[in-house]
N, CA and C of each residue as an Amber inpcrd file, in Angstrom:
protein
   525
   0.8350000  -1.1730000   0.0000000   0.0000000   0.0000000   0.0000000
   0.8780000   1.2330000   0.0000000   0.5460000   2.2030000  -0.8150000
   1.3650000   3.3870000  -0.9790000   1.2600000   4.3220000   0.2090000
   2.3990000   4.8520000   0.6700000   2.3680000   5.7930000   1.7740000
   1.8160000   7.1460000   1.3490000   1.3890000   7.9290000   2.3330000
   0.8800000   9.2740000   2.0740000   1.9870000  10.1050000   1.4330000
   1.6120000  11.0800000   0.6330000   2.5810000  11.9500000   0.0030000
   3.2600000  11.3180000  -1.2000000   2.7330000  10.2190000  -1.6790000
   3.3280000   9.4970000  -2.7970000   3.2800000  10.3500000  -4.0630000
   4.3390000  10.3330000  -4.8420000   4.3930000  11.0270000  -6.1280000
   3.8800000  10.0660000  -7.1910000   2.8060000  10.4330000  -7.8720000
   2.1870000   9.5310000  -8.8290000   2.9450000   9.5040000 -10.1460000
   3.1910000   8.3030000 -10.6360000   3.8830000   8.0840000 -11.8950000
   3.1000000   7.0720000 -12.7170000   3.2450000   7.1650000 -14.0170000
   2.6250000   6.2160000 -14.9190000   3.3340000   4.8730000 -14.8020000
   2.5720000   3.8010000 -14.7680000   3.1310000   2.4580000 -14.6600000
   3.1410000   1.8150000 -16.0520000   4.3200000   1.4890000 -16.5400000
   4.5050000   0.8620000 -17.8450000   4.4310000  -0.6520000 -17.6620000
   3.2340000  -1.2060000 -17.8100000   3.0320000  -2.6380000 -17.5750000
   3.7570000  -3.5100000 -18.5920000   3.8400000  -3.0660000 -19.8300000
   4.5410000  -3.8730000 -20.8440000   6.0130000  -4.0140000 -20.4630000
   6.6310000  -2.9270000 -20.0340000   8.0230000  -2.9650000 -19.6030000
   8.1740000  -3.8500000 -18.3660000   7.2460000  -3.7070000 -17.4050000
   7.2900000  -4.5520000 -16.2050000   7.2110000  -6.0270000 -16.5760000
   6.2700000  -6.3900000 -17.4190000   6.0890000  -7.8010000 -17.7840000
   7.3390000  -8.3620000 -18.4620000   7.9710000  -7.5540000 -19.2970000
   9.1960000  -7.9870000 -19.9550000  10.3190000  -8.2010000 -18.9330000
  10.5240000  -7.2310000 -18.0350000  11.5590000  -7.3650000 -17.0010000
  11.2620000  -8.5520000 -16.0850000  10.0100000  -8.7210000 -15.7040000
   9.6360000  -9.8210000 -14.8080000   9.9010000 -11.1690000 -15.4720000
   9.5960000 -11.2710000 -16.7350000   9.8400000 -12.5160000 -17.4750000
  11.3460000 -12.8190000 -17.5210000  12.1670000 -11.7970000 -17.7810000
  13.6130000 -11.9850000 -17.8800000  14.2450000 -12.3190000 -16.5320000
  13.7350000 -11.7540000 -15.4420000  14.3590000 -11.9310000 -14.1320000
  13.6400000 -12.9400000 -13.2440000  12.5990000 -13.5610000 -13.7620000
  11.7870000 -14.4730000 -12.9550000  12.6230000 -15.5460000 -12.2640000
  13.4220000 -16.2700000 -13.0290000  14.1610000 -17.3970000 -12.4680000
  15.1090000 -16.9640000 -11.3430000  15.9900000 -15.9720000 -11.5480000
  16.8860000 -15.5960000 -10.4440000  16.1490000 -15.0250000  -9.2290000
  15.0590000 -14.3320000  -9.4460000  14.3090000 -13.7960000  -8.3020000
  13.6390000 -14.9140000  -7.5100000  13.1020000 -15.8870000  -8.2060000
  12.4750000 -17.0210000  -7.5300000  13.5390000 -17.8420000  -6.7960000
  14.6880000 -18.0560000  -7.4330000  15.7760000 -18.7800000  -6.7640000
  16.2290000 -18.0470000  -5.5000000  16.2920000 -16.7210000  -5.5620000
  16.6540000 -15.9300000  -4.3860000  15.6340000 -16.1430000  -3.2640000
  14.3560000 -16.0510000  -3.5940000  13.3160000 -16.2350000  -2.5780000
  13.3540000 -17.6470000  -2.0000000  13.5890000 -18.6390000  -2.8320000
  13.6740000 -20.0140000  -2.3420000  14.8720000 -20.1880000  -1.4150000
  15.9750000 -19.5250000  -1.7160000  17.1550000 -19.6080000  -0.8680000
  16.8850000 -18.9600000   0.4940000  15.9900000 -17.9610000   0.5020000
  15.6190000 -17.3170000   1.7680000  14.8990000 -18.2740000   2.7120000
  14.4400000 -19.3810000   2.1900000  13.8380000 -20.3910000   3.0670000
  14.8950000 -20.9940000   3.9960000  16.1540000 -20.9930000   3.5440000
  17.2410000 -21.6050000   4.3080000  18.1820000 -20.5960000   4.9590000
  18.4250000 -19.4940000   4.2650000  19.3700000 -18.4900000   4.7640000
  18.6400000 -17.1580000   4.8890000  18.4950000 -16.6690000   6.1030000
  17.7850000 -15.4130000   6.3250000  18.7170000 -14.4430000   7.0380000
  18.9870000 -13.2890000   6.4270000  19.8050000 -12.3000000   7.1330000
  19.1900000 -11.9630000   8.4930000  20.0450000 -11.7460000   9.4890000
  19.5820000 -11.5150000  10.8600000  18.6870000 -10.2880000  10.9780000
  18.8610000  -9.2940000  10.1120000  18.0800000  -8.0590000  10.1830000
  17.0980000  -7.9490000   9.0120000  16.5860000  -9.0800000   8.5700000
  15.7250000  -9.1090000   7.3860000  14.5270000  -8.1790000   7.5140000
  13.8780000  -8.1690000   8.6580000  12.6920000  -7.3200000   8.8250000
  13.0340000  -5.8450000   8.5890000  14.1340000  -5.3800000   9.1720000
  14.5460000  -3.9840000   9.0060000  14.9430000  -3.7050000   7.5570000
  15.6390000  -4.6610000   6.9530000  16.0580000  -4.5140000   5.5630000
  14.8430000  -4.4100000   4.6420000  13.8660000  -5.2720000   4.8360000
  12.6580000  -5.2440000   4.0160000  11.9490000  -3.8990000   4.1760000
  11.7960000  -3.4230000   5.3960000  11.1100000  -2.1480000   5.6400000
  11.8420000  -1.0030000   4.9430000  13.1620000  -0.9970000   5.0410000
  13.9630000   0.0680000   4.4260000  13.8280000   0.0410000   2.9010000
  13.9580000  -1.1270000   2.3160000  13.8760000  -1.2460000   0.8610000
  12.4490000  -0.9950000   0.3790000  11.4690000  -1.4910000   1.1130000
  10.0730000  -1.2920000   0.7170000   9.7310000   0.1930000   0.6370000
  10.2760000   1.0010000   1.5270000  10.0120000   2.4360000   1.4930000
  10.4830000   3.0520000   0.1770000  11.5460000   2.5030000  -0.4130000
  12.0420000   3.0260000  -1.6920000  11.1790000   2.5560000  -2.8630000
  10.5560000   1.4090000  -2.7010000   9.7460000   0.8320000  -3.7780000
   8.6220000   1.7780000  -4.1770000   8.0150000   2.4060000  -3.2040000
   6.8320000   3.2400000  -3.4710000   7.1860000   4.5710000  -4.1050000
   8.4690000   4.8860000  -4.2230000   8.8890000   6.0680000  -4.9670000
   8.8080000   5.8070000  -6.4700000   8.8010000   4.5300000  -6.8400000
   8.8130000   4.1420000  -8.2500000   7.5900000   3.3360000  -8.6840000
   6.6680000   3.1290000  -7.7820000   5.5180000   2.2730000  -8.0860000
   4.2320000   3.0140000  -7.7810000   3.3150000   2.9770000  -8.7250000
   2.0290000   3.6380000  -8.5640000   0.9040000   2.6400000  -8.8070000
   0.3330000   2.1510000  -7.7390000  -0.7440000   1.1660000  -7.8520000
  -1.9320000   1.6890000  -8.6570000  -2.2270000   2.9700000  -8.5200000
  -3.4190000   3.5010000  -9.1800000  -3.2470000   3.6760000 -10.6870000
  -2.0270000   3.5170000 -11.1990000  -1.8590000   3.5260000 -12.6560000
  -1.4940000   2.1320000 -13.1490000  -1.6500000   1.1520000 -12.2990000
  -1.2510000  -0.2110000 -12.6330000  -2.4540000  -1.1500000 -12.6120000
  -2.8780000  -1.5060000 -11.4110000  -3.9990000  -2.4220000 -11.2000000
  -3.7610000  -3.8040000 -11.8080000  -2.4990000  -4.1680000 -12.0320000
  -2.2170000  -5.4680000 -12.6210000  -2.6860000  -6.6110000 -11.7270000
  -2.6260000  -6.4060000 -10.4130000  -3.1090000  -7.4520000  -9.5000000
  -4.5910000  -7.7260000  -9.7680000  -5.3650000  -6.6710000  -9.9630000
  -6.8010000  -6.8230000 -10.2080000  -7.0910000  -7.3980000 -11.5960000
  -6.1490000  -7.2050000 -12.5020000  -6.3050000  -7.6930000 -13.8730000
  -5.9050000  -9.1510000 -14.0270000  -4.9740000  -9.6170000 -13.1840000
  -4.3790000 -10.9400000 -13.4170000  -4.5130000 -11.9150000 -12.2640000
  -5.0260000 -11.4560000 -11.1240000  -5.1120000 -12.3130000  -9.9410000
  -6.5290000 -12.1970000  -9.3580000  -6.8240000 -13.0740000  -8.4160000
  -8.0800000 -12.9480000  -7.6880000  -7.7910000 -13.0350000  -6.1950000
  -8.4470000 -12.1750000  -5.4280000  -8.2860000 -12.3000000  -3.9840000
  -9.1370000 -13.4560000  -3.4700000  -8.8390000 -13.8700000  -2.2650000
  -9.7670000 -14.7760000  -1.5860000 -10.7310000 -13.8920000  -0.7980000
 -11.9630000 -14.3220000  -0.7440000 -13.0110000 -13.5920000  -0.0400000
 -13.3550000 -14.3580000   1.2260000 -13.1540000 -13.7370000   2.3770000
 -13.5580000 -14.3550000   3.6350000 -15.0660000 -14.1830000   3.7940000
 -15.6460000 -14.8980000   4.7410000 -17.0690000 -14.7230000   5.0060000
 -17.3800000 -13.2860000   5.4160000 -16.4750000 -12.6760000   6.1920000
 -16.6660000 -11.2750000   6.5870000 -16.6260000 -10.3570000   5.3660000
 -15.7230000 -10.6360000   4.4350000 -15.6530000  -9.8510000   3.1930000
 -16.9650000  -9.9620000   2.4260000 -17.4360000 -11.1800000   2.2610000
 -18.6570000 -11.4260000   1.4990000 -19.8400000 -10.7030000   2.1320000
 -19.9380000 -10.7770000   3.4310000 -21.0350000 -10.1120000   4.1360000
 -20.9520000  -8.5890000   3.9680000 -19.7660000  -8.0330000   4.1570000
 -19.5630000  -6.5810000   4.0640000 -19.8220000  -6.0730000   2.6470000
 -19.2630000  -6.7600000   1.6450000 -19.4000000  -6.3050000   0.2580000
 -20.8310000  -6.4760000  -0.2340000 -21.4320000  -7.5930000   0.0780000
 -22.8200000  -7.8050000  -0.3750000 -23.7550000  -6.7710000   0.2540000
 -23.5430000  -6.4220000   1.5190000 -24.3560000  -5.3750000   2.1620000
 -24.1390000  -4.0350000   1.4640000 -22.9040000  -3.7440000   1.1320000
 -22.5800000  -2.5050000   0.4240000 -23.2900000  -2.4480000  -0.9290000
 -23.4040000  -3.5890000  -1.5710000 -24.0510000  -3.6720000  -2.8860000
 -25.5550000  -3.9180000  -2.7790000 -26.0550000  -3.9180000  -1.5630000
 -27.4700000  -4.1810000  -1.2380000 -27.9900000  -5.4590000  -1.9030000
 -27.2470000  -6.5380000  -1.6620000 -27.6940000  -7.8560000  -2.1240000
 -27.4170000  -8.8680000  -1.0190000 -28.0510000  -9.9910000  -1.1040000
 -27.8090000 -11.0310000  -0.1110000 -26.4490000 -11.6620000  -0.3710000
 -25.9130000 -12.3090000   0.6570000 -24.6290000 -12.9870000   0.4660000
 -24.7750000 -14.1130000  -0.5560000 -25.9030000 -14.7860000  -0.5430000
 -26.1330000 -15.8740000  -1.5100000 -26.1430000 -15.3350000  -2.9390000
 -26.8140000 -14.2240000  -3.1530000 -26.8600000 -13.6180000  -4.4850000
 -25.4760000 -13.1530000  -4.9130000 -24.7440000 -12.5460000  -3.9720000
 -23.3960000 -12.0760000  -4.2680000 -22.5060000 -13.2470000  -4.6990000
 -22.5380000 -14.3220000  -3.9270000 -21.7310000 -15.4970000  -4.2690000
 -22.1250000 -16.0600000  -5.6320000 -23.4180000 -16.1830000  -5.8610000
 -23.9070000 -16.7480000  -7.1180000 -23.4930000 -15.8940000  -8.3170000
 -23.5260000 -14.5780000  -8.1460000 -23.2360000 -13.6670000  -9.2500000
 -21.7390000 -13.5210000  -9.5240000 -20.8990000 -13.4800000  -8.4590000
 -19.5170000 -13.0850000  -8.6420000 -18.4440000 -14.0920000  -8.2310000
 -18.7870000 -15.0900000  -7.4150000 -17.7440000 -15.9310000  -6.8280000
 -17.8820000 -17.4040000  -7.1860000 -16.7890000 -18.1170000  -6.9940000
 -16.7890000 -19.5720000  -7.0950000 -15.9690000 -20.0980000  -5.9260000
 -16.2740000 -21.3060000  -5.5090000 -15.5500000 -21.9320000  -4.4130000
 -14.4960000 -22.8610000  -5.0090000 -13.2450000 -22.6250000  -4.6220000
 -12.1530000 -23.4670000  -5.1020000 -12.1170000 -24.7710000  -4.3260000
 -11.3080000 -25.7150000  -4.8210000 -11.1520000 -27.0040000  -4.1460000
 -10.6580000 -26.8330000  -2.7170000  -9.9290000 -25.7520000  -2.4630000
  -9.4060000 -25.4680000  -1.1240000 -10.5010000 -24.9860000  -0.1750000
 -11.6760000 -24.6870000  -0.7310000 -12.7750000 -24.1710000   0.0670000
 -12.8290000 -22.6600000   0.1070000 -11.8620000 -22.0020000  -0.5540000
 -11.8150000 -20.5400000  -0.5590000 -12.6980000 -19.9790000  -1.6690000
 -13.3140000 -18.8410000  -1.3590000 -14.1390000 -18.1360000  -2.3350000
 -13.2470000 -17.1830000  -3.1230000 -13.3480000 -17.2220000  -4.4600000
 -12.5650000 -16.3600000  -5.3440000 -13.4690000 -15.8250000  -6.4570000
 -12.9620000 -14.8260000  -7.1770000 -13.7050000 -14.2750000  -8.3200000
 -13.8940000 -15.3330000  -9.4040000 -14.9880000 -15.2340000 -10.1150000
 -15.2020000 -16.1110000 -11.2660000 -14.5570000 -15.5300000 -12.5200000
 -14.2420000 -14.2380000 -12.4950000 -13.7050000 -13.5860000 -13.6840000
 -12.3950000 -12.8560000 -13.3900000 -11.6340000 -12.6790000 -14.4510000
 -10.4620000 -11.8030000 -14.4280000 -10.5340000 -10.9830000 -15.6910000
 -10.3010000  -9.7110000 -15.6570000 -10.0010000  -8.9310000 -14.4670000
 -11.1620000  -8.9280000 -13.4780000 -10.8760000  -8.4410000 -12.2920000
 -11.8840000  -8.3900000 -11.2370000 -13.0980000  -7.5960000 -11.7020000
 -14.2500000  -8.1110000 -11.3810000 -15.5030000  -7.4640000 -11.7670000
 -15.6700000  -6.0770000 -11.1540000 -14.9330000  -5.7840000 -10.1100000
 -15.0560000  -4.4890000  -9.4420000 -14.0130000  -3.4830000  -9.9200000
 -13.1910000  -3.8690000 -10.8820000 -12.1920000  -2.9690000 -11.4460000
 -12.8500000  -2.1380000 -12.5400000 -12.8830000  -0.8180000 -12.3490000
 -13.4880000   0.0980000 -13.3100000 -12.4800000   1.2090000 -13.5890000
 -12.0620000   1.3310000 -14.8320000 -11.0550000   2.3290000 -15.2080000
  -9.8120000   2.2370000 -14.3260000  -9.3400000   1.0210000 -14.1260000
  -8.1490000   0.7330000 -13.3120000  -8.2680000   1.1870000 -11.8580000
  -9.4830000   1.3060000 -11.3760000  -9.7260000   1.6740000  -9.9720000
 -10.7320000   0.6820000  -9.3860000 -10.6060000   0.4280000  -8.0910000
 -11.5260000  -0.4790000  -7.4110000 -12.8270000   0.2570000  -7.0910000
 -13.9220000  -0.2430000  -7.6170000 -15.2130000   0.4130000  -7.4000000
 -15.7970000   0.1240000  -6.0160000 -15.1720000  -0.8120000  -5.2740000
 -15.6210000  -1.0980000  -3.9050000 -14.4680000  -0.9070000  -2.9240000
 -13.5930000   0.0130000  -3.2320000 -12.3520000   0.2000000  -2.4760000
 -12.5840000   0.2760000  -0.9700000 -13.5660000   1.0270000  -0.5470000
 -13.7980000   1.2130000   0.8870000 -14.2540000  -0.0650000   1.5950000
 -14.7320000  -1.0500000   0.8570000 -15.1730000  -2.3170000   1.4600000
 -14.4940000  -3.5260000   0.8090000 -13.4020000  -3.2920000   0.1210000
 -12.7030000  -4.3520000  -0.6260000 -12.3090000  -5.5050000   0.2940000
 -12.0590000  -6.6820000  -0.2800000 -11.6460000  -7.8350000   0.5280000
 -10.3650000  -7.5490000   1.3050000 -10.2230000  -8.1630000   2.4480000
  -9.0200000  -8.0010000   3.2740000  -7.7760000  -8.3780000   2.4840000
  -7.8670000  -9.4020000   1.6540000  -6.7430000  -9.8340000   0.8390000
  -6.2610000  -8.6910000  -0.0550000  -7.1700000  -7.9150000  -0.5980000
  -6.8190000  -6.7590000  -1.4280000  -6.2230000  -5.6390000  -0.5750000
  -6.8270000  -5.3900000   0.5620000  -6.3560000  -4.3180000   1.4410000
  -4.9360000  -4.5870000   1.9290000  -4.5790000  -5.8370000   2.1080000
  -3.2460000  -6.1990000   2.5990000  -2.2150000  -6.3510000   1.4770000
  -2.6680000  -6.4290000   0.2410000  -1.7820000  -6.6190000  -0.8960000
  -0.8610000  -5.4170000  -1.0360000   0.4080000  -5.5910000  -1.3310000
   1.1240000  -6.7750000  -1.7770000   1.8000000  -7.5780000  -0.6590000
   1.3880000  -7.3950000   0.5580000   1.8240000  -8.2110000   1.7010000
   3.2840000  -8.0210000   2.1010000   3.8810000  -6.9170000   1.7210000
   5.2940000  -6.6870000   2.0360000   5.5710000  -6.5620000   3.5270000
   4.5670000  -6.2180000   4.3010000   4.7780000  -6.0260000   5.7370000
   4.5130000  -7.2850000   6.5590000   4.2860000  -8.3970000   5.9130000
   4.0780000  -9.6600000   6.6340000   5.3560000 -10.0450000   7.3600000
   5.2090000 -10.5920000   8.5350000   6.3740000 -10.9720000   9.3510000
   6.2480000 -12.4220000   9.7920000   7.3040000 -13.1580000   9.8070000
   8.5790000 -12.8140000   9.1890000   8.4650000 -12.8920000   7.6690000
   9.1750000 -12.0250000   6.9940000   9.1130000 -11.9060000   5.5400000
   9.3270000 -13.2470000   4.8550000  10.3310000 -14.0000000   5.3020000
  10.6800000 -15.2590000   4.6380000   9.6090000 -16.3310000   4.7930000
   8.6710000 -16.1480000   5.7230000   7.5740000 -17.1100000   5.8660000
   6.5600000 -16.9710000   4.7310000   6.6750000 -15.9030000   3.9600000
   5.7310000 -15.6350000   2.8710000   6.3990000 -15.7180000   1.4990000
   7.5090000 -16.4620000   1.4250000   8.2300000 -16.5650000   0.1660000
   7.3570000 -17.0920000  -0.9660000   6.4850000 -18.0470000  -0.6920000
   5.6040000 -18.5700000  -1.7420000   4.6740000 -17.4790000  -2.2710000
   4.1980000 -16.6270000  -1.3860000   3.3490000 -15.5060000  -1.8000000
   4.1350000 -14.5890000  -2.7290000   5.3700000 -14.2590000  -2.3440000
   6.1760000 -13.3580000  -3.1580000   6.6090000 -14.0080000  -4.4620000
   6.8460000 -15.3080000  -4.4440000   7.1710000 -16.0210000  -5.6840000
   6.0170000 -15.8740000  -6.6720000   4.7980000 -15.9870000  -6.2110000
   3.6350000 -15.8180000  -7.0800000   3.4750000 -14.3500000  -7.5000000
   3.6390000 -13.4420000  -6.5570000   3.3540000 -12.0330000  -6.8320000
   4.4070000 -11.3300000  -7.6690000   5.6370000 -11.8520000  -7.7080000
   6.7170000 -11.1740000  -8.4290000   6.3900000 -11.0170000  -9.9140000
   5.5710000 -11.8790000 -10.4640000   5.1960000 -11.8020000 -11.8760000
   3.9270000 -10.9680000 -12.1090000   3.2420000 -10.6140000 -11.0280000
   1.9890000  -9.8690000 -11.1540000   2.0750000  -8.4430000 -10.6370000
   2.9860000  -8.1960000  -9.7140000   3.0030000  -6.9240000  -9.0090000
   4.3440000  -6.2090000  -9.1910000   4.3400000  -5.0640000  -9.8640000
   5.5890000  -4.3150000 -10.0180000   6.2360000  -3.9430000  -8.6830000
   5.4500000  -3.6800000  -7.6600000   6.0180000  -3.3400000  -6.3490000
   6.7490000  -4.5390000  -5.7520000   6.1640000  -5.7170000  -5.8330000
   6.8160000  -6.9180000  -5.3150000   8.0510000  -7.2470000  -6.1400000
   7.9390000  -7.1400000  -7.4490000   9.0900000  -7.3660000  -8.3170000
  10.2460000  -6.4470000  -7.9050000   9.9600000  -5.1770000  -7.7480000
  10.9850000  -4.1960000  -7.3960000  11.5730000  -4.4850000  -6.0230000
  10.7160000  -4.8080000  -5.0540000  11.1890000  -5.1330000  -3.7150000
  12.1480000  -6.3250000  -3.7400000  11.7350000  -7.4080000  -4.3590000
  12.5520000  -8.6240000  -4.3860000  13.8370000  -8.3930000  -5.1790000
  13.7430000  -7.6850000  -6.2850000  14.9310000  -7.3940000  -7.0860000
  15.9410000  -6.5740000  -6.2800000  15.4750000  -5.5610000  -5.5820000
  16.3770000  -4.7330000  -4.7700000  16.9260000  -5.5080000  -3.5710000
  16.0930000  -6.2990000  -2.9280000  16.5630000  -7.1180000  -1.8080000
  17.6520000  -8.0830000  -2.2650000  17.4280000  -8.7100000  -3.4000000
  18.4000000  -9.6600000  -3.9410000  19.7520000  -8.9820000  -4.1270000
  19.7580000  -7.8140000  -4.7420000  21.0100000  -7.0940000  -4.9880000
  21.7150000  -6.7630000  -3.6760000  20.9770000  -6.2740000  -2.7030000
  21.5730000  -5.8870000  -1.4220000  22.0850000  -7.0960000  -0.6550000
  21.2700000  -8.1310000  -0.5650000  21.6680000  -9.3200000   0.1950000
  22.8820000  -9.9790000  -0.4380000  22.8770000 -10.1190000  -1.7520000
  24.0190000 -10.7610000  -2.4150000  25.2940000  -9.9210000  -2.2980000
  25.1460000  -8.6130000  -2.2140000  26.3100000  -7.7310000  -2.1170000
  26.8240000  -7.6000000  -0.6720000  25.9140000  -7.4830000   0.2880000
  26.2940000  -7.0890000   1.6460000  26.2630000  -8.1980000   2.6960000
  25.7760000  -9.3770000   2.3480000  25.6360000 -10.4370000   3.3260000
  26.4070000 -11.6740000   2.8830000  26.7770000 -12.4780000   3.8460000
  27.3960000 -13.7530000   3.5350000  26.3100000 -14.6460000   2.9650000
  26.3890000 -14.9350000   1.7410000  25.2880000 -15.5770000   1.0240000
  25.8510000 -16.7600000   0.3200000
């Protein structure tokens, strides 16, 4: 989530997708290695680097997560959003969601049905999964490597964070 006072910039998704495709393998290998080797100050390092990410990333000109991924909807999300849309939870589920084999509720369509002109039309009541995205503040960071492995190809902010972390860790830490 972008901090207050953010300078808005245009997000070049074609360029991001090309860079992500080229760097996918080394970034994923780096994240997988973090499962075994974690710098002692990883939390502080992530926070410091993440603050720089938002100088170059503008979610409101991107919305790639909403275009290419689906959040999971908790029962609380479904209740809150359906009330906001003045429909029953059953109608909301029938119209917009499907239940995965895991038992989680997800969108039936991509891009997200609530994405309008690259903006969330239910932003104030959006699913918790969306509100927490891109999950950079999860602790400990390395416990969410699978999340970041998935998100590095969808989210320019996650791509930038992992790319910068990789450079710093490989340069400054015994790796």
